[in-house]
N, C-alpha and C positions, 0 to 999 in steps of 0.2 A: 478107159482101160487103166490109166494112171491111178484113178481114184480106187478102182477095185483092187489094185495091187496094194495100195495104202491100207485098205480095209483088211485084207488078208494078213498083212504084216502086223496089224494090231490085234490079231486073233479072231477076227470076224470070219467064220468059216461056214456058217449055216447057209446052205444053198438058197433056201427060200428068202432069207434076209438079203443076200447079195443080189438076187434077181429083182426083188422089190426096189432096192436102192438103185439098181441100174435103170429101172423103168421111170424113176422120178428125176426130172431135170431140176437140180438145185438152183440153177440160174433163175428160175421162175420165182424163187422165194427170197431173193436178195435185191437190194436197190440197184439201179443202173450203174451206180458208181463202182460196185463190187462184182459186176457180172463176170469180168475177166478173171476173177479169183474164185468163182463159184465152185470149181472142181479141185481147189486146193484143200488139203486136210487141215483147215484152220477155222476157228470160229470167226464170224463176221458180224459187225454191228447192224442192227435193224432199228426201226423207229422206237420211240418211247424209252430210249436208253437200254433196250434189250439186246440180246444177241441170238444169232442162229448158230447152234452148236456145230462143232467140227464133225464131218461125216463119220470119222472113226468112232467117236463117242456115241453118235446116233446109232451106228451099227452095233456097237457093243451093248448098248441099253436095249435095243430091239431084240438082239439075240438072247440076252439074259431074260427077257420077258417070256420067251418060250411060247409064243402064240400058236394057236391052232385055227384052222379055217372057219370054225363055227363060233369063235370067241366074240364076246362083246367087250370092248375095251374103253376105258376112260383115260384120256390124256389131260393132265393138268398143266396148263401153260402152252397155249397154241402157238404163240409167236406169229410168224408169217405162214405157218401151216405145213412146213416141210416134214416134220415127224409124223403128223397125222396122215399126210399123203402116202408115206411109206407104209404105215400101219393099214391103210385102206386096201392095200394089195395083199394083205396077210390074213385079215379077219373079216367077220361078217359085218360088224358095225363098229364105228368109232364115234364116241362122244368126246368132243374136245372143248375145254372151257378156258376162256381168256378174260382177264380183268380189264384189259385195254380195248375199248370198243373199236378204235380205228384199226388195230391189229386184227381183231376178230373179223371185221368187215373185209379187210384185205385178204385174209386167209380164205374166207368164204368165196370171194370172187375168183380167186385163183383155183380153188377146188372145183368150182362150177365150170370154169373155162377148160379144166382138164377132164371134165366128165366124171368126177369122183362122186358118185351119188350115195355112197354108204357112210358119209361123214356128216354128223350133226354138230353144228357150231353153236356154242352157248356163250353168252357174255355173263360173267358172274364171278363170284369169289371161289377160286379153285380149292381153297383150304377146306371148304364145306362139301366139295364134290357135287354129285348130282343124285341125291337120295331117291328121287322119284324114278330113276332108271336102274337103281341097284337091285340085286348085287351084280358086280362086274367080274368077269373071268380074269381080267388083267387090268392093272392100273399103272400108268407111267407118269411120273412127276418130273417135270423138266425145270424145276426151280428148287433151290436148297432150303431146307427147313431144319430147325433145331432137333426135332424128333419127327418120326412118321406121324402125320396128323391123325388123331383119333377118328374123326368122321370118315376119313378115307379108308382106314383099316376096317371100320365097321361096314363099309360098302363093298368089301372084297368077299367074293364067294369062298366058301370052304374049299380048299384045294387050289385057290387062285393065287396069283403072284403079283406083287407090287415092286416096282423099281423106283427108288427115290434117293436123291442126294441128301446127305445129312451132315450138318456141321455149321460152324459159325460162318456167316456170309462173306467176311473179308479174308478168310483163310481157305486153303484147299479143303474140300469136303470129301467125304467117303460115300461112294455109291453103295447103297444097301439093297439087297434082295430080301423081300419079306414074303413068306409063304404062310397063308392061313391054314391052320389045321383044325381038327375037331376040338382040340384041347387048348388052342391059343395061336401063337405066331412064332415061326422060326425065322431067325435073322442070319444073313450071311453077308460079309463084307466082300465087295467085288474089286473096287479100284479107287484111286484118288482122282477126283474131278474138281471142276470149278464152275459153278452156276450162279446166276443172279438169285437173290433171295426170293422166297415165296412170300408175297405180301397179301395181307387180308384186305377185303374191300374191293370196290369196282371203280375204275376210272372211266368216266363217260366221254371226256373231250377227245 
C-alpha cells in the first residue's frame, strides 16, 4: 500500500499500470541483501554493476508507454526482469534483451517460477533490437543513450511509441517519448532521470 501511495504521488494514475505493479513482487527481483528495501521507492543495486529502477520511475515509464492488451513490446535492458514482469500483465508478448548473460538467466528463471509465459528472453546487443520480431507496437529502453538508436526507431511500428532515456551517462538524462508517424518521428520530453548507459556488445561471463 505504501508503494502504491508513492506511485500515485509521482503521477502514476493509470489503473492498469497500478494493478500490474501491485501483482508483481519486487522482492523477487532484488538480492537477499536488499529484500527488506524492495518496496521502498528507491533504485537498488543488482549484479554486474547494474541497478533495478525505483518503482515510481518504472511506473512512470510504463504509463508513458501507453500499452494496449494486444501489443507486442520490446524491452531493451532486462536487468533482473522486474520491468518485463510488469509489462507481461499489460500486453500480449514481451521480448526482452539483455547483454549480461547471468542477468538474463536470472530473469528467465524468475519469470518461469512466476508462471509468466508471454516473456521471451534474449541475450544480445540491445542497441540493435530484435529485427526478426519487428515491428513492435511499443519499445522501452531502460539504459541511457546519446540519441534514440536508429535500429530501434526503425523497428517501431507506425503509430507505435518508444520510451528512452537520452543524455550523457554521468549526468541526469531526459526521458523521451518518441511516436513514429507516417511522416517521421515526434519527440516529447517527459522527465529528468538517471540510468546506466546503454553499452553495445554482449557480455557472456
